[in-house]
C-alpha positions in Angstrom: -16.2 -2.1 -74.9 -17.2 -1.4 -71.3 -15.0 1.7 -71.3 -17.0 3.0 -74.2 -20.3 2.4 -72.4 -19.2 4.2 -69.3 -17.4 7.1 -71.0 -18.6 10.6 -70.1 -20.0 11.2 -73.6 -22.0 8.0 -73.5 -23.4 8.7 -70.1 -24.4 12.3 -71.2 -26.1 10.8 -74.2 -28.0 8.3 -72.1 -29.0 11.1 -69.6 -30.2 13.3 -72.5 -32.3 10.4 -73.9 -33.8 9.7 -70.5 -34.7 13.4 -70.1 -36.3 13.5 -73.5 -38.4 10.4 -72.7 -39.3 11.9 -69.3 -40.4 15.2 -71.0 -42.5 13.2 -73.5 -44.1 11.2 -70.7 -45.0 14.3 -68.6 -46.5 16.0 -71.7 -48.6 12.9 -72.3 -49.8 12.9 -68.7 -50.7 16.6 -69.0 -52.7 15.8 -72.1 -54.5 13.0 -70.3 -55.4 15.3 -67.4 -56.9 17.8 -69.9 -58.7 15.1 -71.8 -59.7 12.4 -69.4 -60.8 9.1 -70.9 -64.3 9.4 -69.4 -65.3 12.6 -71.2 -68.6 14.2 -70.7 -69.9 13.1 -74.1 -68.9 9.5 -73.7 -71.3 7.3 -71.7 -69.8 5.3 -68.9 -70.6 1.8 -67.7 -73.1 3.1 -65.1 -75.1 5.0 -67.7 -75.0 1.9 -70.0 -76.4 -0.3 -67.2 -79.0 2.3 -66.3 -80.1 2.6 -70.0 -80.4 -1.2 -70.3 -82.5 -1.4 -67.1 -84.7 1.4 -68.4 -85.3 -0.5 -71.6 -86.2 -3.7 -69.7 -88.6 -1.7 -67.5 -90.3 -0.2 -70.6 -90.8 -3.6 -72.1 -92.3 -4.9 -68.8 -94.6 -1.8 -68.4 -95.8 -2.1 -72.1 -96.5 -5.8 -71.6 -98.4 -5.1 -68.4 -100.4 -2.4 -70.1 -101.3 -4.7 -73.0 -102.4 -7.5 -70.7 -104.6 -5.0 -68.7 -106.1 -3.7 -71.9 -106.9 -7.2 -73.1 -108.4 -8.0 -69.7 -110.6 -4.9 -70.0 -111.9 -6.2 -73.3 -110.1 -3.8 -75.6 -109.4 -4.7 -79.2 -105.9 -6.2 -78.8 -105.0 -9.6 -80.3 -104.2 -12.3 -77.8 -101.1 -13.2 -79.8 -99.8 -9.7 -79.3 -100.4 -9.9 -75.6 -98.6 -13.3 -75.3 -95.7 -12.1 -77.5 -95.3 -9.0 -75.3 -95.3 -11.1 -72.1 -92.7 -13.4 -73.6 -90.5 -10.4 -74.6 -90.9 -9.1 -71.1 -90.0 -12.4 -69.5 -87.0 -12.9 -71.8 -85.7 -9.3 -71.1 -86.0 -9.9 -67.4 -84.2 -13.3 -67.5 -81.4 -11.8 -69.6 -81.0 -9.0 -67.1 -81.0 -11.5 -64.2 -78.3 -13.6 -65.9 -76.1 -10.5 -66.6 -76.5 -9.5 -62.9 -75.5 -13.0 -61.8 -72.4 -13.0 -64.0 -71.3 -9.5 -62.7 -71.8 -10.6 -59.1 -69.8 -13.8 -59.8 -67.0 -11.8 -61.4 -67.0 -9.4 -58.5 -66.7 -12.3 -56.0 -63.9 -13.9 -58.1 -62.0 -10.6 -58.0 -62.6 -10.2 -54.3 -61.3 -13.7 -53.6 -58.1 -13.3 -55.7 -54.9 -13.7 -53.7 -52.9 -10.5 -53.5 
């Protein structure tokens, strides 16, 4: 049985199989170089975080503007002002919690033994 595995025909067959797999792998790597996973149309993690922070900022600015308008005596219901302030506070707290979790994960990765 071992003689059959080390016969010249078997070795040639194995080499041919390896060359085929190598050619397939190199063609896949070439395709990945042409089409990287972070394409121009796909948003990355940084743009996602930036968008989320922009939304939180918009909520806070809107809440601040509503409160200032209420203080000036404009026709805005107090319940709308309080609700806006609560939304702003909740958005900020959620952002703060996400930041804390990301920092904790970063510290855990940094302290991992190599």
